[in-house]
C-alpha positions in Angstrom: 103.6 31.8 65.5 107.1 30.7 64.1 105.7 30.2 60.7 104.2 34.1 60.7 108.0 35.5 61.9 109.3 33.3 58.6 106.9 34.4 56.4 107.2 38.0 57.0 110.9 37.4 56.8 110.8 35.5 53.6 108.3 38.3 52.0 110.7 39.8 49.3 108.3 42.9 47.8 108.5 46.2 49.3 104.5 46.7 48.7 101.9 45.0 51.0 98.2 45.4 50.5 96.4 43.9 53.4 97.5 42.3 57.0 94.9 41.0 59.0 95.8 39.7 62.2 93.4 38.1 65.2 93.9 37.1 68.3 91.7 35.4 70.9 92.3 34.2 74.8 95.2 31.7 74.6 97.9 33.8 72.7 99.4 36.7 74.6 103.1 38.0 73.4 102.7 41.5 72.8 106.8 41.9 71.9 105.6 39.7 69.3 102.5 40.7 67.9 104.1 44.8 67.8 107.1 43.2 66.0 104.7 41.8 63.1 102.9 45.6 62.9 106.3 47.1 62.6 107.4 44.9 59.7 104.1 45.1 57.6 104.7 48.9 57.9 107.9 49.0 56.1 106.5 46.8 53.9 104.1 50.0 53.1 101.1 48.1 54.0 97.5 49.8 52.6 95.5 48.2 55.0 95.8 46.7 58.7 93.0 44.9 60.5 93.5 44.0 64.3 91.4 42.2 66.6 92.7 40.9 70.2 90.6 39.3 72.3 92.3 38.9 75.5 90.4 38.7 79.3 91.8 41.2 81.2 95.0 41.6 79.1 95.9 44.5 76.9 98.2 45.0 73.9 99.8 48.2 73.9 100.1 48.9 69.4 103.6 50.5 68.2 103.8 54.0 67.7 104.7 53.6 64.0 101.4 52.2 63.4 100.0 55.7 64.2 102.4 57.7 61.4 102.3 55.5 58.8 102.2 57.8 55.8 101.3 54.7 53.6 98.3 53.2 55.4 95.0 53.9 53.9 92.6 51.5 56.2 92.8 51.0 59.5 90.4 48.6 61.7 90.8 48.1 65.7 88.7 46.2 67.9 89.4 44.8 71.6 91.9 44.3 73.6 94.2 47.4 72.6 95.5 50.0 74.7 95.6 53.8 74.3 98.5 55.2 76.5 100.8 57.0 74.4 100.6 60.6 74.1 102.3 61.0 70.8 100.4 62.6 68.4 99.4 61.0 65.9 99.9 61.5 61.6 97.8 59.0 59.4 98.2 61.4 56.4 96.7 58.9 53.8 94.4 57.3 55.9 90.5 57.1 54.4 88.8 54.3 56.6 88.8 53.9 60.1 86.7 51.2 62.1 87.4 51.2 65.9 84.7 48.5 67.7 84.7 47.5 71.5 87.7 49.0 72.5 86.9 49.5 76.1 90.4 51.5 77.3 89.6 54.3 74.2 88.5 57.7 76.5 87.6 61.0 74.7 91.1 62.2 74.5 93.0 59.1 72.9 89.7 59.4 70.5 90.3 62.7 69.4 94.0 62.5 69.4 93.5 59.6 66.5 90.9 61.5 64.7 93.0 64.7 64.7 96.0 62.8 62.7 93.4 61.9 59.9 93.4 64.3 57.5 92.0 62.8 54.9 89.5 60.3 56.7 86.2 59.6 54.7 84.8 56.8 56.7 84.1 55.9 60.6 82.8 52.9 61.5 82.2 53.0 65.7 81.2 50.5 67.8 80.5 49.9 71.7 83.5 51.7 72.7 82.4 51.8 76.3 82.5 53.5 80.0 85.8 55.8 79.2 84.1 57.8 76.7 82.0 60.4 78.0 81.6 62.9 74.6 81.9 61.2 71.3 82.8 64.2 69.5 83.2 63.4 65.7 84.6 66.7 63.7 85.8 66.4 60.5 86.1 68.4 57.1 86.6 65.2 55.0 84.0 62.5 56.8 81.8 61.0 53.7 80.4 58.1 55.6 79.8 57.4 59.5 78.4 54.4 61.3 77.9 54.4 65.1 76.2 51.6 67.1 76.0 52.2 70.5 74.0 49.3 72.7 76.7 47.7 74.5 77.6 49.9 77.7 74.9 51.4 80.2 76.3 53.6 83.1 74.4 56.2 85.4 75.8 58.9 83.4 74.4 59.9 80.1 76.9 59.6 77.0 77.1 62.5 74.6 77.5 62.7 70.7 78.7 65.7 69.0 78.7 65.0 65.2 80.6 67.8 63.1 80.5 66.3 60.0 80.0 68.8 56.9 80.4 66.6 54.0 78.7 63.9 55.4 76.6 61.7 52.8 75.9 58.4 54.7 75.0 58.3 58.5 74.0 55.0 60.2 72.7 55.3 64.0 72.0 52.7 66.4 72.0 54.2 69.7 70.2 53.5 73.2 71.9 55.6 75.2 73.2 59.4 74.0 72.3 62.5 74.0 72.6 64.3 70.5 74.0 67.8 69.2 74.6 67.4 65.4 75.1 70.2 62.8 73.4 70.5 59.7 74.4 68.3 57.4 73.5 69.6 53.8 75.0 66.7 51.7 73.4 64.0 53.5 71.9 61.4 51.0 71.3 58.1 53.1 70.2 58.2 56.7 69.3 54.9 58.8 68.6 55.6 62.6 67.5 53.0 65.6 67.0 55.1 68.5 64.7 53.1 71.4 61.7 54.4 73.0 62.5 54.5 77.0 58.9 55.5 79.3 62.0 57.3 81.7 63.3 59.6 79.3 62.7 63.2 79.3 61.1 65.8 77.1 64.7 67.3 75.9 65.9 63.9 75.1 62.7 63.6 72.6 63.7 66.9 71.5 67.2 66.1 70.8 66.2 63.3 68.8 64.2 65.9 66.7 66.6 68.1 66.6 69.2 66.3 65.2 66.7 65.1 62.2 65.9 68.5 61.8 69.1 68.3 60.8 69.2 65.8 58.2 66.0 67.2 56.3 68.1 67.3 52.7 68.1 63.4 53.1 66.7 62.0 50.4 67.1 58.3 51.7 65.9 57.8 55.4 65.4 54.5 57.1 63.6 54.8 60.9 63.9 51.5 62.8 62.5 50.2 66.0 60.5 52.7 67.5 61.9 56.3 67.0 58.3 56.9 64.9 56.8 57.1 68.6 59.8 58.8 70.3 59.4 61.4 67.5 56.0 61.9 68.3 56.8 62.5 72.1 58.5 65.5 71.2 57.4 69.2 71.3 59.5 69.8 68.1 57.6 67.7 65.8 55.8 70.2 63.7 58.5 72.0 62.4 60.2 68.8 60.5 60.4 69.0 56.9 61.6 66.9 54.3 61.3 68.2 51.1 63.8 66.1 49.0 63.0 62.8 50.7 62.2 60.6 48.1 62.7 56.7 49.8 61.5 56.3 53.5 61.5 53.1 55.2 59.9 52.4 58.6 59.8 49.5 61.0 57.0 50.2 63.1 55.8 48.8 66.3 52.9 48.4 68.7 52.0 52.9 67.4 48.8 54.1 66.0 48.7 54.2 62.2 48.0 57.7 61.9 51.1 58.7 63.1 52.5 56.7 59.5 50.0 59.2 57.6 51.1 62.3 59.5 54.9 61.3 59.6 53.5 61.2 55.9 52.6 64.9 55.8 56.5 65.7 56.4 57.7 64.7 53.4 55.5 66.2 50.7 58.1 64.4 47.8 58.3 60.7 48.7 58.1 58.1 46.5 58.5 55.3 47.7 57.3 53.8 50.9 58.3 51.0 52.8 57.2 49.8 56.4 57.3 47.1 58.4 55.0 46.2 61.4 56.1 43.9 64.3 55.0 43.8 68.1 57.0 43.7 71.3 54.5 41.6 73.0 51.2 39.1 71.8 49.3 41.6 74.1 49.8 44.1 71.6 49.1 42.7 68.4 46.0 44.5 67.5 47.1 47.8 69.1 47.9 49.3 65.4 44.4 50.6 65.6 42.7 53.2 63.1 39.9 55.4 64.7 38.7 57.7 62.0 39.8 58.9 58.1 42.4 61.8 58.6 40.6 65.1 57.4 43.2 65.8 55.0 45.4 63.5 52.9 49.5 63.7 52.9 50.4 65.7 49.7 52.7 63.0 49.0 50.1 60.0 48.9 47.9 61.9 46.5 50.7 63.5 44.0 53.8 61.0 44.2 53.5 57.9 45.8 54.5 55.1 43.0 55.6 52.3 45.6 54.1 51.1 48.6 55.2 47.6 50.9 53.8 46.8 53.8 55.3 43.8 55.4 53.6 42.0 58.7 50.6 42.1 57.4 48.0 40.4 59.9 45.1 41.2 58.3 43.2 43.2 61.4 40.7 45.7 61.3 42.9 48.7 61.4 45.3 47.3 59.1 42.8 46.5 56.4 41.4 50.5 57.0 44.7 51.5 56.3 45.1 49.5 52.8 41.9 50.6 52.0 42.7 54.4 52.7 45.9 53.8 50.8 44.9 52.2 48.0 41.8 54.6 47.5 43.9 58.2 48.0 47.5 56.9 46.3 46.3 58.5 43.0 49.6 57.8 40.8 50.8 54.3 42.6 52.1 51.9 40.7 52.3 49.1 42.7 51.5 47.7 46.5 53.0 44.7 47.9 51.5 43.4 50.9 53.7 40.5 52.8 51.7 38.5 55.5 51.8 35.9 57.9 48.7 34.4 56.6 46.8 33.7 53.8 43.2 34.0 54.3 41.0 33.7 51.4 38.2 35.9 52.8 40.8 38.9 53.7 42.4 38.2 50.3 39.3 38.8 48.3 38.6 41.8 50.5 41.6 43.4 50.0 41.2 42.6 45.9 38.2 44.7 46.4 39.1 48.0 47.5 38.6 50.9 45.3 41.9 52.3 43.6 42.9 55.7 43.0 45.2 54.8 40.6 44.0 52.8 37.2 47.7 51.3 36.9 48.3 50.2 40.4 49.2 47.0 40.5 48.7 44.8 43.9 51.1 41.8 44.9 50.2 40.3 48.1 52.8 37.6 49.3 53.1 35.9 52.3 55.8 34.3 54.5 55.7 30.3 53.8 56.2 27.5 56.4 59.1 26.3 58.2 61.1 28.7 57.0 59.2 32.3 57.1 62.2 33.6 55.3 61.1 33.6 51.7 57.6 35.2 51.0 56.1 33.3 47.9 52.9 34.5 45.8 49.3 34.2 47.9 47.3 32.4 45.7 
């Protein structure tokens, strides 16, 4: 540790771009840690990354860290205390990451956020049970990531988002109830919200309400079982995404009609990517196809140019879906199917399916053994 003392003492420049400090378990000296932080602040540091992992111990950070006029990036993680009452003033801070801060509560979070007047990126992960209502209100925020899988209590968390100029929104949340204002400038959204048989209809309606507030999004990714969550809600038919051009879906154990139903809410979709997976081996054949829908989704017949289907196993319902997509996608340029098998009979049948687009290219790939990571041509 004397090495760090000497290094900072001998540093002869008035400017420092980045300071990163990570301490785990064995070392804990709050006075020394804070002296290093205060020193780099005096050196007009632009970025500070602090990660403290101490069992049962918390580091109380110096006040100067939260009143630095030069700090642009601040990333905090782990055993950090937020007992200060002094207002936060970070006039240059544009990027803020808060990860696994178990001591952070509602008031401390609001105190920090209110002092970041030009904040553009906020990354939050696993803040713990002290947060009851996570209220994110910012007129400057453009990028937001929330990851909440770590802590679950009998009380349901609330997530309130009022960010009118947000452009990128990534949400992976298992427990919260959502209250989201309109996001008219959103370009990309990535959501993972988990299905739970014990959830109420109000929860599902809250999810749909949030999706309705991002109706102007251009690129949308829905992961895990969110399509099933959406279809459980009463307000499902009110959803409409006029600006959406790219959709990526991770589908789990659902009827293929749900996929086509979703496409009906996206009239201008150009690129569709979906990955089928199953939670249980017993459910591998659950993605069924009963009969062709009476109407073809508008985007399928008029707009879709590229489709990617991974997780294909050649089951009857999947074959019927591929046949339907190929036959009704009138402007399709490319259909890529990635499979876990390279059964020649399945390939021959797929290649015989009629195509609505005369220019459509069909590409068949499979995951090669033993790594399964690289998809190669299905010959």
